[in-house]
C-alpha positions in Angstrom: 0.1 -0.1 0.0 1.1 3.6 -0.5 2.7 5.0 2.7 3.2 8.7 2.1 1.6 12.0 3.3 -0.7 12.0 0.1 -2.4 8.9 1.3 -5.4 10.3 3.2 -6.8 7.1 4.8 -6.4 6.3 8.5 -4.6 3.1 8.4 -2.0 1.8 11.0 0.7 0.9 8.4 0.7 4.4 7.0 0.5 6.2 10.3 3.4 4.1 11.7 5.4 4.8 8.6 5.0 8.5 8.9 5.2 9.0 12.7 8.5 6.9 12.8 10.5 10.2 11.7 9.2 11.9 14.7 9.8 9.1 17.0 13.3 8.7 15.9 14.2 12.3 16.4 12.6 12.6 19.7 10.0 14.9 18.4 7.1 13.1 20.1 6.3 13.8 23.8 6.9 10.6 25.8 3.3 10.4 27.1 2.0 10.6 23.6 4.6 8.0 22.3 3.6 5.7 25.0 0.0 6.0 24.3 0.7 5.5 20.7 2.6 2.3 21.3 -0.2 1.0 23.4 -2.9 1.7 20.7 -0.7 0.3 18.0 -0.4 -2.8 19.7 -4.1 -3.0 20.6 -5.1 -2.5 16.9 -2.6 -4.9 15.5 -3.2 -7.7 18.1 -7.0 -7.3 17.5 -6.9 -7.0 13.7 -3.4 -7.7 12.5 -1.5 -11.1 11.9 1.4 -12.7 13.6 4.7 -13.1 11.6 5.8 -15.9 14.2 3.9 -17.7 16.6 4.6 -19.4 20.2 2.8 -22.4 19.1 5.1 -22.8 15.9 8.1 -22.3 18.3 6.9 -25.2 20.5 6.4 -27.4 17.6 9.0 -26.1 14.9 12.4 -27.2 14.2 15.7 -26.0 15.8 16.2 -23.4 13.1 12.8 -21.9 13.7 13.2 -22.0 17.4 16.5 -20.0 17.1 14.8 -17.5 14.8 12.0 -16.9 17.3 14.3 -16.7 20.4 16.3 -14.1 18.5 13.6 -11.9 17.7 12.2 -12.3 21.1 15.4 -11.5 22.8 15.8 -8.2 20.8 12.2 -7.3 21.8 13.0 -7.9 25.5 16.0 -5.6 25.4 13.9 -2.5 24.3 10.2 -3.3 25.6 10.8 -0.8 28.4 12.2 2.1 26.2 9.2 3.3 24.3 11.4 4.9 21.4 13.4 1.9 20.8 10.5 -0.4 21.0 8.6 1.6 18.3 11.7 1.7 16.2 12.2 -2.1 16.5 9.3 -2.6 13.9 7.8 -5.5 15.9 6.6 -6.5 19.4 5.7 -9.7 21.0 2.7 -11.0 23.2 2.1 -14.5 24.7 0.8 -15.5 21.1 4.0 -14.6 19.4 5.4 -11.8 17.1 3.5 -8.9 15.3 4.9 -6.3 12.8 3.8 -2.8 13.5 4.0 -2.2 9.7 0.8 -3.9 8.6 -2.3 -2.7 7.1 -5.2 -2.2 9.6 -7.9 0.4 8.5 -9.2 2.7 11.3 -12.9 3.2 10.6 -15.0 6.0 12.0 -16.8 3.8 14.6 -13.4 2.7 16.1 -13.4 3.7 19.8 -10.0 5.3 19.4 -10.8 7.2 16.2 -10.0 10.6 17.4 -6.8 9.5 18.7 -5.7 8.0 15.2 -7.1 11.1 13.4 -5.1 13.4 15.7 -1.9 11.6 15.3 -2.4 11.4 11.4 -3.2 15.1 11.4 0.1 15.8 13.4 2.1 14.1 10.6 1.1 16.9 8.1 3.5 19.2 10.1 5.9 17.9 7.7 3.9 19.5 4.8 1.3 21.9 5.8 0.1 22.5 2.1 -1.6 18.8 2.4 -3.6 19.7 5.6 -6.5 21.0 3.3 -6.5 17.9 1.2 -6.5 15.5 4.1 -9.1 17.5 5.9 -11.4 17.6 3.0 -10.9 13.9 2.4 -11.9 13.0 5.9 -14.9 15.5 5.7 -16.3 13.8 2.7 -15.6 10.4 4.1 -16.8 10.5 7.6 -18.7 13.7 8.1 -20.5 14.6 4.9 -23.8 14.6 6.7 -22.5 16.4 9.8 -20.2 19.0 8.7 -20.8 21.2 12.0 -19.9 18.1 14.1 -16.6 17.9 12.0 -15.7 21.7 12.9 -16.2 21.1 16.5 -14.3 17.9 16.5 -11.3 19.9 14.9 -11.6 22.4 17.5 -11.6 19.8 20.1 -8.3 18.4 18.7 -6.6 21.8 18.9 -7.8 22.2 22.3 -6.4 18.9 23.3 -2.9 18.9 21.5 -2.2 22.8 21.1 1.2 23.4 23.0 1.4 19.7 23.8 1.9 18.0 20.2 0.8 20.4 17.6 3.2 23.2 16.7 2.1 26.7 16.0 2.2 26.4 12.2 -0.1 23.3 12.2 -2.5 24.8 14.6 -2.9 28.1 12.6 -3.2 26.1 9.3 -6.0 24.0 10.9 -7.7 27.1 12.4 -7.6 29.0 9.0 -9.3 26.0 7.5 -12.0 26.0 10.0 -12.6 29.7 9.7 -12.9 29.2 5.8 -15.2 26.3 6.1 -17.3 28.0 8.6 -17.8 30.9 6.1 -18.9 28.7 3.3 -20.7 26.1 5.2 -24.3 27.4 4.7 -23.5 28.6 1.2 -23.1 24.9 0.3 -26.0 23.5 2.5 -29.6 23.3 1.3 -31.9 25.5 3.2 -33.9 22.6 4.5 -30.8 21.2 6.2 -29.4 24.4 7.3 -32.6 24.9 9.3 -31.9 21.9 11.4 -28.0 22.4 11.9 -27.2 22.7 15.5 -30.5 22.8 17.1 -29.4 21.4 20.6 -28.6 23.8 23.4 -26.1 23.5 26.3 -26.3 26.6 28.3 -23.7 25.7 31.0 -24.1 27.7 34.1 -21.3 30.5 34.4 -20.3 29.4 37.9 -19.4 25.9 36.3 -17.3 27.5 33.6 -13.5 27.9 34.0 -12.8 31.1 32.2 -9.6 31.4 30.0 -11.3 34.3 28.0 -14.8 35.5 27.6 -17.7 33.4 26.5 -20.8 34.6 24.3 -23.9 33.5 25.6 -24.9 32.7 21.9 -22.1 30.1 21.9 -22.9 28.8 25.5 -26.5 28.3 24.5 -25.7 26.9 21.0 -22.1 25.6 20.6 -22.5 25.9 16.6 -23.6 29.4 16.6 -20.6 30.5 14.6 -21.1 27.7 12.2 -24.6 28.7 11.6 -23.6 32.4 11.4 -20.5 32.1 9.7 -20.0 35.8 8.8 -21.0 37.2 12.2 -17.9 37.3 14.0 -15.7 38.1 11.0 -17.9 41.1 10.3 -17.6 42.3 13.8 -13.8 41.8 13.7 -13.5 43.7 10.6 -15.5 46.6 11.7 -13.6 46.9 14.8 -10.2 47.0 12.7 -11.6 49.4 10.1 -12.7 51.7 12.9 -9.3 51.5 14.5 -10.4 49.8 17.8 -8.3 46.7 17.0 -4.9 46.7 15.3 -6.0 44.3 12.6 -3.6 42.0 10.8 -4.0 38.3 11.4 -5.6 38.5 14.6 -9.0 37.2 13.7 -8.3 33.8 15.3 -7.3 35.4 18.5 -10.4 37.4 18.4 -12.4 34.2 18.0 -10.8 32.7 21.0 -11.5 35.8 23.0 -15.3 35.3 22.6 -15.3 31.4 22.9 -13.4 31.1 26.1 -10.1 29.7 24.5 -6.8 30.5 25.9 -4.9 32.9 24.0 -1.2 32.3 23.8 1.3 35.1 25.1 2.4 35.8 21.4 -1.1 35.9 20.1 -2.7 38.5 22.3 -5.1 41.0 20.7 -3.7 44.4 20.0 -5.9 47.1 21.1 -5.5 50.2 18.9 -8.0 52.4 20.6 -7.9 54.4 23.7 -7.9 52.6 27.1 -11.4 54.0 27.8 -12.7 52.5 24.5 -11.5 49.0 25.7 -13.3 49.5 28.9 -16.4 50.5 27.0 -15.9 47.4 24.7 -15.9 45.1 27.7 -18.9 46.8 29.5 -21.1 46.9 26.3 -20.6 43.2 25.9 -20.9 42.0 29.6 -23.0 44.5 31.4 -25.0 46.8 28.9 -26.0 44.2 26.2 -25.4 41.3 28.5 -23.9 39.3 25.6 -21.3 37.5 27.8 -21.4 35.0 30.5 -20.7 36.7 33.8 -17.1 36.1 34.9 -17.2 37.7 38.2 -14.2 39.2 39.9 -11.9 38.1 37.3 -13.2 40.5 34.6 -10.4 42.8 34.3 -7.7 40.1 34.8 -9.2 38.3 31.8 -8.8 41.5 29.9 -5.2 41.9 30.8 -4.6 38.3 29.8 -6.1 38.8 26.3 -5.0 42.3 25.3 -1.9 44.3 24.7 -1.8 48.0 23.9 -1.1 49.3 20.4 2.7 49.3 21.4 2.7 45.7 22.4 2.9 46.5 26.0 0.8 44.9 28.9 -2.2 46.6 30.1 -2.5 47.0 34.0 -6.0 46.5 35.7 -5.8 50.1 37.1 -5.1 51.6 33.7 -8.3 50.3 32.2 -10.6 50.5 35.3 -9.7 54.2 36.0 -9.7 55.3 32.3 -12.1 58.4 31.6 -13.2 60.6 28.9 -13.6 59.5 25.4 -16.0 60.6 22.5 -19.7 59.8 22.6 -19.7 59.0 18.9 -17.1 56.4 19.4 -19.1 54.7 22.1 -22.1 54.6 20.0 -20.1 53.3 17.2 -18.9 50.3 19.4 -22.4 49.5 20.3 -23.5 49.4 16.7 -20.7 47.2 15.7 -21.1 44.7 18.6 -24.8 44.5 18.0 -24.7 41.3 15.6 -23.3 39.3 18.3 -26.8 39.2 20.0 -28.3 35.9 18.7 -31.7 37.4 19.5 -31.4 40.3 17.1 
């Protein structure tokens, strides 16, 4: 079978072949490598084939026994070192020896599907230009009738593996793909289908939420709000940028994280271009005046300092924002108008 990055199916032989580079160069965190080894062995023992068996060892000739023992002894030497064990290309159980490199397809109903998908996606760190093809292939194969679920699934993978396994370039490529797909989802969805996308509600109580940023009530009540309203957040972001509240540039993904309670890395903080008092207005309009955000309690201004920097890239202090005064009334009214589309009940 083909075992290169342009093979988009999920298959054990392909994944093992492409992940070996990362294992050999210590580019895989130890806990991920150990989990990988455990899952590989589970899939292969369950669905693969033995290359030598203990039964044949018991009944075979001396030459076969010597071969079996030689293979087994090599395995024993490395079995407690996950890197060396994976690079050995085979492993043993009480039934005999199994090669890692054998074709075992991973189906959507596999209980470890998300793990295998996540590992396969990680291997595209080697060639980010193929991420789009892989994600489209898997969308058509496994999520053609539930595209919204697919985008949520990808977001969950980012949240799970960002800063642990996925490098920044891969994360940004996936996030760009999600944004693009969100914007085009409804355009390619028949009206009768789009009417029933994301009808379930969640509405987790704010006291039960651990806040990394802010959370729109619209998203808390309907996790697929942004999927069903693909242009909403982007239009708000564009207007904030055009009117010099935000610096702009490539910060849309950080803005998206700001309002969906996702942690914003230090290097991706949102640059506030406007006056300090305008940032204060921005927060108060969303949280208190329009009640578009879930209440965050006493951590309000701490969250602001964790998510924003000033136009020079410097940190805000809580006192700078809370004590800010003045500002132009027409700018405040403009902010209200720009933020209005975030209200799901408009």
